[in-house]
N, CA, C and O of each residue as an XYZ file, in Angstrom:
656
protein
N      84.163     63.595    104.018
C      85.606     63.656    104.092
C      86.026     64.612    105.191
O      85.373     65.625    105.443
N      87.129     64.270    105.840
C      87.584     65.070    106.981
C      88.860     65.841    106.615
O      89.852     65.765    107.340
N      88.844     66.557    105.535
C      90.027     67.303    105.129
C      90.374     68.369    106.160
O      89.516     69.150    106.571
N      91.635     68.396    106.573
C      92.170     69.390    107.506
C      91.457     69.419    108.855
O      91.457     70.450    109.528
N      90.857     68.319    109.253
C      90.225     68.241    110.565
C      91.193     67.504    111.482
O      91.437     66.310    111.313
N      91.741     68.229    112.456
C      92.748     67.645    113.337
C      92.150     67.321    114.688
O      91.163     67.924    115.109
N      92.760     66.361    115.364
C      92.414     66.075    116.750
C      91.196     65.199    116.910
O      90.412     64.999    115.983
N      91.061     64.680    118.125
C      89.922     63.835    118.479
C      89.029     64.606    119.427
O      89.516     65.388    120.243
N      87.741     64.397    119.328
C      86.822     65.094    120.222
C      86.693     64.399    121.573
O      86.366     65.045    122.569
N      86.944     63.101    121.619
C      86.912     62.317    122.851
C      85.572     62.388    123.567
O      85.501     62.139    124.770
N      84.519     62.721    122.851
C      83.185     62.768    123.447
C      83.042     63.857    124.495
O      82.284     63.695    125.452
N      83.753     64.961    124.333
C      83.746     66.039    125.327
C      83.559     67.384    124.636
O      83.769     67.518    123.430
N      83.161     68.370    125.421
C      83.122     69.730    124.904
C      84.561     70.242    124.818
O      85.481     69.608    125.335
N      84.749     71.378    124.173
C      86.103     71.906    123.977
C      86.784     72.193    125.313
O      87.963     71.880    125.484
N      86.064     72.777    126.248
C      86.668     73.118    127.543
C      86.998     71.861    128.344
O      88.036     71.796    129.004
N      86.116     70.864    128.285
C      86.351     69.603    128.997
C      87.530     68.863    128.378
O      88.337     68.262    129.087
N      87.623     68.911    127.063
C      88.734     68.255    126.357
C      90.067     68.912    126.734
O      91.067     68.228    126.951
N      90.066     70.241    126.809
C      91.283     70.969    127.189
C      91.679     70.616    128.619
O      92.857     70.396    128.900
N      90.707     70.560    129.517
C      90.983     70.208    130.912
C      91.516     68.783    131.016
O      92.412     68.513    131.815
N      90.975     67.879    130.220
C      91.440     66.492    130.214
C      92.893     66.413    129.751
O      93.701     65.712    130.361
N      93.226     67.121    128.687
C      94.601     67.116    128.174
C      95.564     67.691    129.203
O      96.663     67.169    129.390
N      95.153     68.770    129.874
C      96.012     69.388    130.883
C      96.246     68.436    132.041
O      97.373     68.310    132.520
N      95.192     67.760    132.500
C      95.354     66.848    133.642
C      96.179     65.624    133.264
O      96.982     65.154    134.070
N      95.999     65.100    132.060
C      96.807     63.971    131.612
C      98.274     64.375    131.448
O      99.172     63.610    131.799
N      98.516     65.564    130.922
C      99.888     66.041    130.755
C     100.560     66.235    132.105
O     101.724     65.873    132.280
N      99.829     66.805    133.061
C     100.379     67.016    134.403
C     100.730     65.676    135.040
O     101.800     65.526    135.630
N      99.830     64.707    134.921
C     100.082     63.382    135.492
C     101.285     62.723    134.827
O     102.092     62.079    135.497
N     101.406     62.879    133.520
C     102.534     62.281    132.805
C     103.857     62.904    133.236
O     104.846     62.192    133.413
N     103.886     64.218    133.406
C     105.118     64.883    133.818
C     105.486     64.521    135.255
O     106.668     64.439    135.590
N     104.484     64.304    136.101
C     104.751     63.938    137.493
C     105.227     62.502    137.619
O     106.234     62.229    138.272
N     104.500     61.584    136.990
C     104.719     60.152    137.216
C     105.544     59.475    136.129
O     105.939     58.321    136.293
N     105.810     60.159    135.035
C     106.622     59.668    133.915
C     105.954     58.552    133.113
O     106.424     58.208    132.029
N     104.879     57.991    133.625
C     104.171     56.918    132.925
C     102.743     56.873    133.446
O     102.522     56.841    134.656
N     101.762     56.871    132.526
C     100.366     56.760    132.946
C      99.636     55.771    132.041
O     100.046     55.509    130.910
N      98.560     55.243    132.567
C      97.743     54.284    131.825
C      96.408     54.948    131.526
O      95.737     55.432    132.438
N      96.018     54.976    130.250
C      94.779     55.611    129.839
C      94.276     54.928    128.568
O      94.865     53.949    128.110
N      93.198     55.441    128.008
C      92.698     54.853    126.764
C      93.635     55.229    125.617
O      94.387     56.199    125.706
N      93.578     54.462    124.566
C      94.479     54.664    123.431
C      94.267     56.029    122.787
O      95.238     56.708    122.453
N      93.014     56.442    122.608
C      92.722     57.726    121.969
C      93.253     58.887    122.814
O      93.844     59.829    122.286
N      93.038     58.810    124.120
C      93.532     59.873    125.007
C      95.055     59.892    125.017
O      95.659     60.964    125.053
N      95.678     58.722    124.985
C      97.143     58.650    124.988
C      97.706     59.289    123.726
O      98.687     60.030    123.789
N      97.096     59.009    122.589
C      97.592     59.562    121.336
C      97.415     61.080    121.292
O      98.271     61.786    120.756
N      96.327     61.582    121.843
C      96.117     63.027    121.896
C      97.081     63.676    122.877
O      97.621     64.749    122.606
N      97.296     63.034    124.008
C      98.187     63.575    125.035
C      99.610     63.653    124.525
O     100.354     64.571    124.872
N      99.988     62.691    123.701
C     101.345     62.656    123.159
C     101.696     63.971    122.471
O     102.736     64.562    122.763
N     100.856     64.426    121.575
C     101.130     65.671    120.864
C     101.135     66.872    121.789
O     101.954     67.779    121.641
N     100.221     66.874    122.738
C     100.102     67.981    123.692
C     101.367     68.097    124.538
O     101.906     69.191    124.706
N     101.835     66.979    125.068
C     103.012     66.977    125.940
C     104.280     67.281    125.152
O     105.158     67.995    125.637
N     104.379     66.746    123.951
C     105.588     66.983    123.162
C     105.740     68.458    122.808
O     106.862     68.962    122.758
N     104.646     69.155    122.565
C     104.712     70.597    122.310
C     105.186     71.336    123.559
O     105.978     72.274    123.471
N     104.692     70.903    124.731
C     105.125     71.542    125.981
C     106.613     71.325    126.229
O     107.314     72.249    126.639
N     107.100     70.110    125.983
C     108.515     69.816    126.207
C     109.382     70.608    125.228
O     110.449     71.099    125.596
N     108.923     70.731    123.983
C     109.672     71.509    123.000
C     109.760     72.971    123.433
O     110.808     73.600    123.293
N     108.652     73.514    123.964
C     108.692     74.887    124.488
C     109.640     74.984    125.668
O     110.366     75.969    125.806
N     109.641     73.977    126.513
C     110.468     73.998    127.719
C     111.955     73.913    127.390
O     112.783     74.322    128.204
N     112.309     73.397    126.230
C     113.722     73.273    125.853
C     114.402     74.632    125.726
O     115.621     74.722    125.870
N     113.634     75.698    125.456
C     114.225     77.039    125.347
C     114.723     77.518    126.703
O     115.723     78.233    126.775
N     114.046     77.137    127.770
C     114.443     77.429    129.152
C     114.647     78.926    129.419
O     115.641     79.331    130.023
N     113.695     79.732    128.964
C     113.699     81.138    129.338
C     112.373     81.471    130.023
O     111.483     80.625    130.105
N     112.249     82.679    130.503
C     111.070     83.071    131.272
C     109.798     82.968    130.440
O     108.760     82.525    130.932
N     109.884     83.377    129.182
C     108.706     83.337    128.319
C     108.198     81.901    128.130
O     106.995     81.649    128.194
N     109.117     80.975    127.898
C     108.700     79.581    127.702
C     108.140     79.009    128.999
O     107.200     78.215    128.965
N     108.707     79.402    130.149
C     108.161     78.936    131.428
C     106.733     79.419    131.617
O     105.873     78.670    132.079
N     106.485     80.668    131.261
C     105.130     81.210    131.403
C     104.176     80.534    130.423
O     103.016     80.290    130.757
N     104.650     80.232    129.221
C     103.810     79.538    128.253
C     103.432     78.151    128.756
O     102.286     77.725    128.613
N     104.390     77.453    129.341
C     104.113     76.115    129.880
C     103.175     76.224    131.075
O     102.260     75.415    131.230
N     103.406     77.232    131.925
C     102.570     77.393    133.114
C     101.143     77.820    132.781
O     100.259     77.708    133.631
N     100.898     78.306    131.562
C      99.523     78.579    131.136
C      98.716     77.291    131.088
O      97.507     77.298    131.323
N      99.384     76.190    130.784
C      98.701     74.898    130.702
C      98.864     74.088    131.984
O      97.877     73.616    132.547
N     100.077     73.926    132.440
C     100.343     73.096    133.618
C     100.287     73.977    134.855
O     101.159     74.822    135.057
N      99.278     73.789    135.678
C      99.070     74.642    136.856
C      99.845     74.151    138.075
O     100.012     74.895    139.042
N     100.310     72.930    138.041
C     101.029     72.350    139.177
C     102.487     72.813    139.151
O     103.237     72.458    138.241
N     102.886     73.601    140.146
C     104.239     74.166    140.174
C     105.307     73.082    140.251
O     106.365     73.199    139.632
N     105.024     72.024    141.016
C     105.996     70.932    141.147
C     106.238     70.244    139.804
O     107.373     69.904    139.470
N     105.171     70.042    139.040
C     105.313     69.396    137.733
C     106.114     70.282    136.780
O     106.940     69.785    136.015
N     105.872     71.595    136.826
C     106.613     72.515    135.961
C     108.086     72.547    136.361
O     108.977     72.556    135.511
N     108.323     72.563    137.670
C     109.695     72.574    138.168
C     110.422     71.303    137.736
O     111.581     71.344    137.323
N     109.728     70.182    137.837
C     110.318     68.904    137.437
C     110.592     68.875    135.933
O     111.608     68.344    135.485
N     109.668     69.455    135.159
C     109.848     69.511    133.708
C     111.119     70.276    133.347
O     111.919     69.807    132.538
N     111.305     71.445    133.943
C     112.450     72.271    133.581
C     113.756     71.793    134.206
O     114.817     71.952    133.602
N     113.699     71.205    135.411
C     114.948     70.832    136.082
C     115.400     69.402    135.794
O     116.602     69.142    135.752
N     114.476     68.480    135.596
C     114.853     67.072    135.395
C     114.601     66.566    133.978
O     115.490     66.001    133.341
N     113.387     66.774    133.497
C     112.983     66.150    132.229
C     113.721     66.761    131.041
O     114.278     66.033    130.219
N     113.730     68.096    130.945
C     114.365     68.741    129.792
C     115.866     68.433    129.713
O     116.348     68.119    128.624
N     116.632     68.507    130.818
C     118.051     68.142    130.681
C     118.267     66.695    130.256
O     119.244     66.385    129.573
N     117.356     65.806    130.660
C     117.553     64.392    130.344
C     117.171     64.071    128.896
O     117.881     63.324    128.223
N     116.054     64.630    128.410
C     115.615     64.283    127.057
C     115.645     65.484    126.111
O     115.087     65.427    125.015
N     116.290     66.560    126.532
C     116.313     67.776    125.727
C     117.148     67.691    124.477
O     116.925     68.461    123.543
N     118.104     66.784    124.422
C     118.955     66.679    123.240
C     118.264     65.954    122.094
O     118.777     65.948    120.975
N     117.122     65.349    122.346
C     116.363     64.681    121.285
C     115.698     65.721    120.378
O     115.298     66.783    120.856
N     115.578     65.439    119.102
C     114.886     66.381    118.218
C     113.367     66.221    118.246
O     112.665     66.921    117.516
N     112.865     65.344    119.047
C     111.420     65.091    119.139
C     111.211     63.670    119.604
O     112.173     62.965    119.908
N     109.974     63.248    119.662
C     109.685     61.877    120.070
C     110.014     61.628    121.521
O     110.696     60.660    121.854
N     109.525     62.510    122.396
C     109.837     62.414    123.825
C     108.962     61.394    124.550
O     109.267     60.985    125.670
N     107.883     60.993    123.907
C     106.949     60.064    124.558
C     106.782     58.807    123.728
O     107.090     58.774    122.537
N     106.287     57.776    124.392
C     106.038     56.487    123.744
C     104.650     56.018    124.161
O     104.297     56.105    125.337
N     103.862     55.525    123.219
C     102.544     54.962    123.508
C     102.613     53.470    123.234
O     102.946     53.045    122.128
N     102.290     52.668    124.265
C     102.324     51.214    124.142
C     100.926     50.678    124.404
O     100.341     50.933    125.456
N     100.394     49.931    123.440
C      99.065     49.348    123.607
C      99.142     48.195    124.606
O     100.087     47.406    124.577
N      98.141     48.099    125.494
C      98.161     47.031    126.499
C      96.894     46.188    126.500
O      96.647     45.451    127.454
N      96.092     46.283    125.456
C      94.898     45.441    125.380
C      93.640     46.216    125.698
O      93.639     47.446    125.714
N      92.567     45.482    125.952
C      91.279     46.101    126.196
C      90.909     46.083    127.670
O      91.276     45.167    128.406
N      90.176     47.110    128.089
C      89.699     47.197    129.462
C      88.548     46.210    129.627
O      87.741     46.029    128.715
N      88.478     45.581    130.784
C      87.457     44.558    131.013
C      86.041     45.131    131.033
O      85.120     44.513    130.499
N      85.861     46.284    131.633
C      84.511     46.822    131.807
C      83.802     47.155    130.521
O      82.663     46.734    130.319
N      84.451     47.908    129.636
C      83.788     48.362    128.418
C      84.565     48.032    127.142
O      84.205     48.496    126.060
N      85.610     47.248    127.263
C      86.426     46.804    126.129
C      87.089     47.968    125.392
O      87.380     47.858    124.201
N      87.331     49.082    126.090
C      88.050     50.192    125.474
C      89.521     49.804    125.333
O      90.096     49.204    126.241
N      90.129     50.147    124.198
C      91.546     49.809    124.027
C      92.372     50.724    124.918
O      92.238     51.947    124.879
N      93.235     50.097    125.728
C      94.033     50.812    126.715
C      95.479     50.923    126.233
O      95.941     50.132    125.410
N      96.177     51.922    126.766
C      97.570     52.128    126.404
C      98.307     52.752    127.575
O      97.708     53.359    128.463
N      99.617     52.588    127.551
C     100.490     53.254    128.517
C     101.254     54.302    127.738
O     101.849     54.005    126.702
N     101.239     55.533    128.234
C     102.046     56.587    127.637
C     103.136     56.924    128.635
O     102.863     57.137    129.817
N     104.376     56.972    128.156
C     105.511     57.186    129.049
C     106.542     58.086    128.387
O     106.619     58.180    127.162
N     107.328     58.742    129.222
C     108.451     59.520    128.710
C     109.561     58.545    128.336
O     109.849     57.615    129.089
N     110.177     58.749    127.195
C     111.064     57.759    126.590
C     112.239     57.360    127.473
O     112.454     56.167    127.691
N     112.997     58.307    127.983
C     114.220     57.964    128.701
C     113.988     57.609    130.159
O     114.947     57.388    130.898
N     112.739     57.549    130.586
C     112.459     57.271    131.981
C     112.014     55.837    132.231
O     111.690     55.498    133.369
N     111.986     54.985    131.218
C     111.572     53.608    131.451
C     112.589     52.848    132.281
O     112.229     51.870    132.936
N     113.867     53.271    132.276
C     114.887     52.640    133.128
C     114.581     52.893    134.591
O     114.699     51.988    135.418
N     114.193     54.103    134.913
C     113.886     54.462    136.296
C     112.684     53.668    136.781
O     112.678     53.165    137.905
N     111.673     53.555    135.941
C     110.460     52.844    136.330
C     110.745     51.359    136.516
O     110.241     50.748    137.458
N     111.548     50.769    135.629
C     111.876     49.357    135.796
C     112.737     49.149    137.035
O     112.621     48.119    137.699
N     113.604     50.116    137.356
C     114.414     50.014    138.576
C     113.518     50.049    139.811
O     113.730     49.295    140.761
N     112.520     50.925    139.792
C     111.569     50.991    140.909
C     110.802     49.680    141.022
O     110.567     49.187    142.125
N     110.414     49.120    139.888
C     109.696     47.855    139.889
C     110.575     46.745    140.463
O     110.090     45.898    141.213
N     111.857     46.743    140.119
C     112.797     45.754    140.655
C     112.924     45.895    142.169
O     112.955     44.897    142.889
N     112.997     47.141    142.652
C     113.088     47.363    144.096
C     111.853     46.817    144.804
O     111.951     46.151    145.834
N     110.684     47.115    144.228
C     109.442     46.620    144.821
C     109.421     45.092    144.820
O     108.976     44.469    145.784
N     109.903     44.500    143.736
C     109.932     43.047    143.627
C     110.845     42.456    144.694
O     110.500     41.460    145.331
N     112.014     43.071    144.889
C     112.950     42.596    145.908
C     112.344     42.724    147.305
O     112.477     41.817    148.127
N     111.677     43.856    147.574
C     111.024     44.046    148.872
C     109.970     42.972    149.100
O     109.853     42.417    150.192
N     109.209     42.692    148.054
C     108.165     41.673    148.147
C     108.768     40.306    148.460
O     108.256     39.564    149.298
N     109.866     39.989    147.772
C     110.515     38.691    147.980
C     111.066     38.571    149.392
O     110.921     37.525    150.024
N     111.697     39.625    149.894
C     112.232     39.571    151.263
C     111.101     39.455    152.280
O     111.223     38.744    153.277
N     110.019     40.147    152.025
C     108.857     40.070    152.919
C     108.295     38.644    152.931
O     107.966     38.103    153.987
N     108.192     38.050    151.741
C     107.681     36.686    151.635
C     108.618     35.703    152.331
O     108.167     34.757    152.977
N     109.932     35.932    152.193
C     110.920     35.071    152.839
C     110.776     35.126    154.357
O     110.795     34.095    155.029
N     110.633     36.342    154.890
C     110.470     36.512    156.341
C     109.202     35.829    156.824
O     109.190     35.190    157.876
N     108.140     35.969    156.050
C     106.869     35.346    156.429
C     107.002     33.826    156.440
O     106.507     33.156    157.347
N     107.673     33.291    155.426
C     107.862     31.844    155.338
C     108.692     31.337    156.511
O     108.379     30.303    157.103
N     109.762     32.079    156.847
C     110.597     31.687    157.987
C     109.807     31.727    159.287
O     109.966     30.851    160.137
N     108.962     32.730    159.445
C     108.142     32.842    160.653
C     107.162     31.670    160.747
O     106.935     31.122    161.826
N     106.584     31.293    159.598
C     105.663     30.149    159.588
C     106.396     28.862    159.947
O     105.881     28.047    160.713
N     107.600     28.673    159.398
C     108.381     27.478    159.713
C     108.747     27.446    161.188
O     108.713     26.393    161.826
N     109.097     28.612    161.723
C     109.433     28.712    163.143
C     108.225     28.307    163.999
O     108.360     27.572    164.977
N     107.040     28.804    163.610
C     105.820     28.484    164.355
C     105.529     26.980    164.277
O     105.120     26.377    165.270
N     105.735     26.379    163.111
C     105.514     24.945    162.949
C     106.485     24.144    163.811
O     106.101     23.141    164.412
N     107.735     24.583    163.873
C     108.744     23.899    164.693
C     108.350     23.950    166.169
O     108.440     22.950    166.881
N     107.911     25.127    166.617
C     107.496     25.275    168.015
C     106.287     24.397    168.303
O     106.203     23.768    169.359
N     105.352     24.358    167.359
C     104.165     23.528    167.515
C     104.549     22.055    167.615
O     104.006     21.320    168.440
N     105.483     21.631    166.776
C     105.934     20.240    166.783
C     106.610     19.904    168.111
O     106.429     18.806    168.637
N     107.388     20.843    168.657
C     108.038     20.617    169.942
C     107.009     20.477    171.055
O     107.137     19.617    171.926
N     105.978     21.338    171.020
C     104.924     21.275    172.039
C     104.192     19.942    171.957
O     103.905     19.326    172.983
N     103.891     19.495    170.743
C     103.198     18.217    170.557
C     104.080     17.069    171.040
O     103.594     16.145    171.691
N     105.384     17.122    170.722
C     106.310     16.074    171.151
C     106.421     16.036    172.671
O     106.441     14.956    173.261
N     106.492     17.187    173.304
C     106.583     17.245    174.767
C     105.314     16.697    175.418
O     105.381     15.976    176.414
N     104.159     17.043    174.850
C     102.902     16.568    175.431
C     102.756     15.049    175.265
O     102.200     14.386    176.141
N     103.252     14.493    174.150
C     103.170     13.042    173.955
C     104.129     12.316    174.911
O     103.829     11.220    175.385
N     105.291     12.941    175.191
C     106.223     12.343    176.165
C     105.601     12.317    177.552
O     105.763     11.340    178.283
N     104.891     13.378    177.926
C     104.244     13.434    179.239
C     103.158     12.373    179.361
O     102.980     11.785    180.428
N     102.434     12.126    178.277
C     101.369     11.119    178.301
C     101.950      9.726    178.473
O     101.353      8.889    179.150
N     103.118      9.461    177.866
C     103.743      8.139    177.959
C     104.217      7.879    179.379
O     104.253      6.720    179.795
N     104.578      8.891    180.135
C     105.038      8.708    181.513
C     103.878      8.423    182.366
O     104.030      8.232    183.572
């Protein structure tokens, strides 16, 4: 029985596990959404939510507590200036874990962990990329049609010359 045994070992030593959680948390705060294994995502969720709860106090002590874990100054700055004002009014549940199936190589169950109120921004970025892709494809198609038209004109001119 596993009474009062918390957390997952993730097949790592304690120091490696701590480093993994710190790097996953830093990546999540920077990119707002990351893809990892389900077990790591579930562990990261608790780790990040504790950091965000500490950051909600927004005093020097809480900043130093967060900086004990997150070594990237840009990520800490983003946490205090952007993330906390946007999701700080929530009483908890700042992250979401979505299962996305199994990885092809080793069939590990994969998941996406994301900050809750930032999925609009990510979908907007995806829409922009989609629009850019479509315009690029349109330009390419027009260029191909233009090349075909020129080719047809050259062939027509050469056939007229042969008839003369």
